[in-house]
N, C-alpha and C positions, 0 to 999 in steps of 0.2 A: 206366773209372768216373769220371774226372775231365773227360772230355768231356760224359757224360751228366749230369753236375752243373753244368757250363758251360751246356748247352743248358736245363735246368730254371730255372736262375737267369735267363737271357735271356728265357724265356717268362713268369716271374713279373714281370720288369721292364715287359715289354710290356703285360701286364694292368695293371699299375699306373699306366703312362702313359696308356693309352687308355681307361680305364675300362671299365665292366660292359655288358653288353648291354642296360640299361636306360636307358643314355643319361648316366649320372652319371659324375664323373671319378674317384670311390674304386675300390679294386681291387674285383671281384665277390665276392660273398658270398652264401651260400644265404638265401633269405628265411624268416623265421621264422612259421610258420602261426599265424593268429588275426585279431582285429579289425584291419581297416585304418580307423583313425579320421579322418573328414573333417570338419574345422573350418572352418564357414561363417557367414555373417550370415544373418538372418532371411529366408526364403523368402516373397516378397511373395504368392504364389499361395496362402497360407494354411496351416493346420494340416494334416500329412500331405500337403504340397504336392508339385508333380512332382517336384522334386529327391529327396525321399524316396520317392517311387514308383517313381523310376527306379533308385535304390539297392535297394529291395525285390526289382526284377525281376533285378538282376545277383546278389543274395543267393540267390535261389532257383536260378539257374544255377549258383552254387558249389555250393549244397546238393546239387543233382541230380549234379553232377561230383566230389562227395565231394572237394573239395580242401581243406577245413579251413580257408578262408578265409571273412570276413564281413565286409562295410562297415557303419560304424557313423556316422550323421551326427550331429554337435554343433553346434547352434545358437549363437552368441555372443550375447550381450544387448548392449543399447546402441546408440547410433549408429555410423556409419562408422567416425568417426574414435575411438571407444572401441574396437572392434573391432580397429582397427589396433594399437592401443597393448596390447592383450589379447594378439593374435597375437606381437608383437614381444618382449614380455616372456616370454611362455611358451616360444617358441622359443629365444631368448638365454639362458634359465635352465635350459632342459630340464625345467620343471615340469608340462609336458603332453606327452603321447605322442602326437602329431598325425602323421600319415602323409601326408595331402593336406590343403592348405589353399587354400580359395576366396578369392584375392586380388582386390581392387579392381584395375582396370587401372592406377591410378596408383602402386600398390605394388611391383609388379613389380621395377622398378630398384632400389629399397630393398632388398628382401629378397635379390634376386639378389648385390647388391655385398656384403651382410653376410654371403654365404655360408650363410643360413639355407634355402634351396631349390636343388635340384640342377639343373644344366643337362639338357636331354632333346634326344634324338634329332629331327633337322629333321623326320622323317616325321610327328610329331604333328600337324602343321600341313601340311595338303595343300592343292592349289590350289582345293579347294571353299570353303575358309575365305574369307570376304570381306576382301579385301586390308588396308582399312583397320584391321580388328578384329584382322589377324593382326599388324599391325604392334606391338600392346599386348603380345606375349606375348614380344618379345625385348629383350635388354639387352646390351651390348657384343659383339654380334654373335654372340650365341648364344640358342637357345630355351631358356627358363626356366618356360614354362608353355603350358598349351592353352586357347584362347579357350572358355569354357562357356557363358555367356549375355552377350548384348552390351546395350547402352542407348544412346539418342539423344535430345536435346531435341526434342520436338515442341509444335504447337499446337493447342490444342484450342478449339473455339468452339461457342456456344450457337444453333444455327439459328434456333430458336424467339424469342431476343432479337433476332436482326437482322430476321426478320419482322415482329416486334411494333414495332421501331423504324423501320420503313419502309425498310430496305435490300432493294433488289431482288435483289442477288447474296448468295445464301445457300450457295451451293457454293464453297468457297474450296480444295478439295481440290488445285486445281492450283497452289497457293502464291501469296502475295503478298508484297511488302516493307513495311519499318516503315513508310514514307510512307502506304502505301494501307491499312495497320492504323490509322494516326492518323485518316485520312480517316472510316473507319468508325465509329471512336470518337467523333469530333465530330459524325456524324450521329445516333447514340445519344443524345448530350449534349441534342439538340433534341427527342426523342422517347424519353426512357428507358423502358425496359421495367419492370414491377413488381418492386421489391425493388433494382433496378439501383442501383450506386453508382460504379463507375469501371471503366475499358476494359477492364483486363487485371491479373493477378496473377502472381507468381512467387516464388521462394525466394531472399530475401535476407537471412535472419537470419545471425548471424556463425558460419557452419559452411561446410562444403563446398557448399552450396547457392550462396551468395554467389559463391565461387570459380568455380564452373561459369558462372553468368549473367556473370560479369566476362569470363571469357574467351572467351566467346561474343561479346560484345560488343566486345572488343578485336580478336578474329580477323575480326570483320565490318568494322571500320573500318580496319584495316591488314593486309590478307590476307597479307603475306609475315612476320607477327610471330609467333613461336613462343615468344618470352620465354628459352627455353634452346637450346642447339645440342645437336649428336648426343651430345656427352659429359656434358651435364647442366649446362653452364656458363651462366650468365646472359649473355643478349646483346642485350637490347633497348636502346632509346635515349629519351631523356627525349621527343623529338618522338613518337617511336610511342607511348610511354605516354600522352601529352597526347591523342593521337588517340582511343585507346580509352577513356580516363576521358571524353572529350567524348560519345561513343557511348553510354555506359553513362548518363550523366548524362541524355542524351535520353529513353533508355527508361525511366527512372525519374521523371520528370517528373510533379507532382501531377496535372496534368489528365488524365493517362492512366492512372497506376498507383495501385492500391489500396494506401493508406497501409501497411496492416497487413502488408503484404508484407515490408517491412522487418524484421520480427521472425517472419516466418514459414518453415516448414519445408514438406516435400512433403505431409503430413497436412493441415496448415492451409490451404495454398492450394487442396488438393482440395476441402475441406469449403466454402470460400469461395465456389469456382466452382460447386459443386453448389447452393449455397444462393441463386444468381441474383445475387450482389453484383457479380461482373463476367461480362463476355461471354467473353474470352479468357483462356487459362491455359496457361503454359509448364509442361510437365511430362513425364515419360517413359512409354513404351509401355505399362507395367502399367496406366497409368491408363485405357487405351481398355477393357479389361474391366471394371474396376472401376466407371467411369461408366456402362457400358452395363447395369448391373445396376438402375440409376434411370432411364435416360433412354433412349429410342428413336432409332432412325437420323434421325427427323424433327425431333428436338429436338437432336441432338448431332453436331458433326462433328469432324475432325482433318485436320490441313495440315501440310506441312514447316514448320519455324520460319523465319521471316523471317531472312535473315542467314545466317551460320555456326552450325551447332549443334556442341554437345561430343559426343564419344564416351564413352560409359561402360561399365558392365559388369564381369564377374568372370571370372577366369582361374584355372584349377586348375594348382596346382604340387606336387611332391614334396619333401617336407623333407628336408633333409640328413641329419638324424638317424633317419630312418626305417628300420627293420629289415624291411620288406616292400615296398622301392622297386620291385621288378620288378613285383610284383601290384598294386601301387598304380599304376603305369603304365598296366597292363592295365585297371583300374577307370577310369581317365580316359579312356583310348580308348573304353570302351563309352558312357560319360557324355557324350563330345563326338561321337560316330558321328552319321552321318546320320539314322537313326531317333530318337535321343533328342534331338537338335536339333529335329527337326519336333515331338516332343512339347513342348518348351520353348515353342516358338512358338504351338502350339495352346492352352497353358495361359496365355499372356500375355506370355512374355517375348519379348525380341528375339534369334531365333537367330543363331549366327555362321556359319552355311554358307548359301550361295547356293541349294543343293538344296532346303532346306526352303521357300522362297520359290517356286522355279520348275518342280520337278520334281514332277509328280502323283503319280507313282509311288512316291515317298518319303512314308510314312504312319507314323502314331503307332500303332502296334501293341504297343509295349511296355507302355505305362501309360495305358489308355483312362480318359477321365474318367467319374467315377462318378456316377449319378444321384443325386437327392435321396431321403430315406427314403420319400417319398409315390409314388417311381416315376418322376417326371417330372425331366427334366433342369433344373439349377439355372442353366444356361448360356445367359445373354441375349445373348452377345457376336455382332454380325452376321460370318458367315462367308461366304466364296467358295463356289462351286461343289466345290472340292476339300477344304473342312472347315476352311481357314486362316481366321485373322482377316482380315476383309474389306479391310482397309486395308494389309495385309502387303505384297504385292507392288509395289503402285504407289505407296505412300507411305513406309513404313517402310525398306524395302530400299534405295532411292535416298538416303534419309537417312543411313543408317548408311554407305553407299558415299562419301558426301560430307562427312562428319563431320570434325571437327578432333580432334587429342588435346589434352588438358592438358599443360603441361610436363612432359618426360621427365627425371628428374631422381632420383638415389639420395637426395637430399635434399629429396623431395617434402613430406614432413611440414612442414620448416622454410620451404618456399615458400608452401605453402597457408596457414599460420599468419600468415606476414608479408602476405601478398596480402589475406587475409580483414579483418585488423585494420587496415592501412593505408586500405584502401577504404571503411572504416567511417565516416570522416571525411565522406564524400560524402552520408550520410543524417544527419547531425547537424543541430543548429540552426544552425550558422553555417558552412555547408560552404565550403571554400577554392577558389580558382580551378582549373581544369583543370591550368595549368602549374605550380602552386605542390604540388598534390597528386602530380603526375606527378615532380616533381623529389625529393619526399620518399619517394616509392614506389621510386623508382631507387635512391636512396642505402640503403634498406632491403633490397631485393633484392640488392643488392652484397655485403651483410654476411651475408644469409642463404645466399647461394649463391656462395662465393668461388671464385676461378680455382683 
């Protein structure tokens, strides 16, 4: 009897140390049937968008199998910064029973370090996941999430503007650098299209958009600059920051940038570009489908962003408090599987798996696009012979593979607030010199990200 008791205690201790089969550190316990609540930001594919459609498909499977589980999507209001605050508050206080959270890629270290999400098995990220994207799901040598949909900065341009302005080269899909872009803008200044004001616009209001644009400029100017090391500690020098600020200043000079950009977010810049106020626009992949609802391929083009582009996107994680963690992992595997990723790509998101871009046998059969009430498809997005967005394999996939991450740190909220606030001086009435601003930024980041 003593030996049997000792053996039982040993087994219990082993289970407590190794965690359950769902990849968590806690001792295994049976899941509680019921709603698996998925908290997420707004779906840019619209009401009853592709995320909800995929969840509906999974729910139908569960109903057919009589599992007594059902997934329910809860969309959080507000900006990305506001959604982060809501999720942090809800998980820390236990005021909301979320099982799965859709985290911005920059939030993963913070939520993992705070113990708000569970580590997962390595198998949730296989070799089909784009390598640069896979890195966003890890922290402290563990996997804490599964990449759901990705994002990367792209350059949209008006082909009709280029033609009207006397520019011979109207296909820029092969890419260009900032010097070439400036030369095109100089040409347009001599022969401005109707309604044209400035060369380009981007998101420079005092929110995450400014951080993204600045990181792209910094990474382009000093390619070895990451701002933080592998442990999330600040590691830049004043000289590197000076280079980055100089590049950001160059990109935001009055002759080229629409001045409204300093106060603009994604929606505002999309509207200004569509209205013809600029010829070029830095934006995300979902703008491809949105803009093609109004423009034809003869009027609109897309190209890699000159210089380095920032990686964005969202990853799915299981909350530490979930009572349905094993089933939640099953749901995540479905939502991030090959067929689902192809559905996300077809709907306008950037897929996280290479097979979605390369393998014609991988199709979106789970949630086909619905026609309009008249029976005609409302989809005007240009597509390749396999049905993908036409630019996906040649432009979007390489952009994702070559993108850079924003600083990886558990204190990302403090970083981005400091970074955004400090760089605001560059857009004021009396901007400081590059060196002066770099010195001030260096001191502020040392305080925000202590060793």
